[in-house]
C-alpha angles and dihedrals in degrees: 000000000000091000091049092052091049091051091048091052091049091051091050092049090050091052091050091049093051091049091049092050091049092052091047091052090054097047101039094063106039093161092055091045091052091047091054087055092056103268115121123227115252121261103243116203120188127205135173110215134177103250091158135024131042096328097043097112092057092034092059089050090053090051090051091052094049093048094044091054092049092050091047096049091044090055086060093051101274127263114321088340094309120119113231119238118191115208106194123181132184118250093185088228088287124139089209095051093046090060091050091048096054092044089054094044092053102035104030105025093035093214116189096225139004133218124203134260130238122282134019089258090068098030095064097060093035093053090053090058091050091049092050090059096038094247122153108246113209107176130178103195115036113082106136122130092260090062095058094037086073089067094216113175093201094058124096121180107213100214130087096258142358109287093243084067094051091087091053091083090058092047090047091054096045092048091048091062120099110272092249091056098047122101114259099200134035141193126201127205111182135184112225092245132122090236103042109037097051091056092056092042092053090053091046092054092052094044094049090048088054093050100260104143121228109227098171139012130177131174110198130193123254092249092063110126105163110063096174095097093049094045090045088060090047090052091048090054090050097208121190090225132030117202112193121193097203146155115203115285093042091050090056090047093051094052094046090051093048091050090053090048091048091227117138118177119216091240128026130181126181120188096212139358093046089068092064104103093197110030099040100060091036091055103039099028126267091250091059100056104068115115096015113128135208139158126266141179101196132039137174112275094028113155094207119128112295095356097121092047091047092051093050093046092048094052091046092050102038107016126224124093136288089265092063097053112116117229089229089065091052091049092050091048090051089055088062092045089062094053089050092050093050090053092049092050100044105024088230135092114197134119098256092050093049092050096048095041099049091053090072131059133358123293124212116224138156086267090058130261112332133199133162142211123231092280095053095257113142121228106218135086141247134242123244108237128191138187109247124165090353093304132104109232137167112257105166144078098034094234092067101025120117093185139014118264113268116228145206093033113249117250118263111287090026 
């Protein structure tokens, strides 16, 4: 009798243990349990973005573009039935922090895909992390020579051309002018940055080859805060054209210093900063922007694929007008467009599929049709944009221009 009771208790304990293990299996993996019931796990996309530090203005615009795309695609049911979740973390504009962020996103958070940060400075180290773990690396804002020199087959720069080529459209326009109207002398003020300086240097090479004399050149470190001494030397040289290889904060600083010095060159091109339709006039004064030129890949009224829908969605989500939409938001949104198009074409959404698929054909986006070489460098061209009447508009080439280029540049306050 005693033995029978012991056996009965052991059987009861075993039954309880089996039941407990079964319950634990159901509750410890809720995502898998949901998936077995028909719901699909979300598609989690990680991105490190500069929400503080030197690149924060553009970084916040990138974040807005990523999140707007995710909201838009989710309203259509997600990608292959999976809702998109963006996991965005701040890299403080630091190359060290951006590496940590992508390592954490991939190894700790186990994100399905990653999108890139802002600037070539951060894209280079970030792309190396993605390559190490065989992740596709679609990135909207890192197109300097150092990015493509890595020869990474998983990298795709989501703009029409490498950024060093973005100044070509300004050089093309200047050199298309009648000889009597062209500038005769030029000055170059360049941030020591793998994005900014190469653009100015590319223009300088073309201008010098065409006989435009360099009267001043200065490469300044990223920690420069007072631009008065540099701009004073520019003013003393009195160049016809000033080419500034800038990011954002330094572009604002250059303009403010030139306004104080009351020196206004006849032609002025800035690689970045001046192409921010909201922050630039707000920071330097709307009366001080007219005539300044930059390069752009998206503009209000564009008829490229998805542009009208993007514009309407942006205004609904963030307010403002089409004229205040930052290009960086459009570039980030286009990054998502490409993932969506790969899924539609292949019926799959994984890193290997994205990498192999994007390396063939041409892909329509709101930036125009994009394609890439083996290093991730795109093969198109930019638009020349200029501030006119307080708005940033395309002025060259003629096929995309909505107004003729204005020159010489009006004086400050004009």
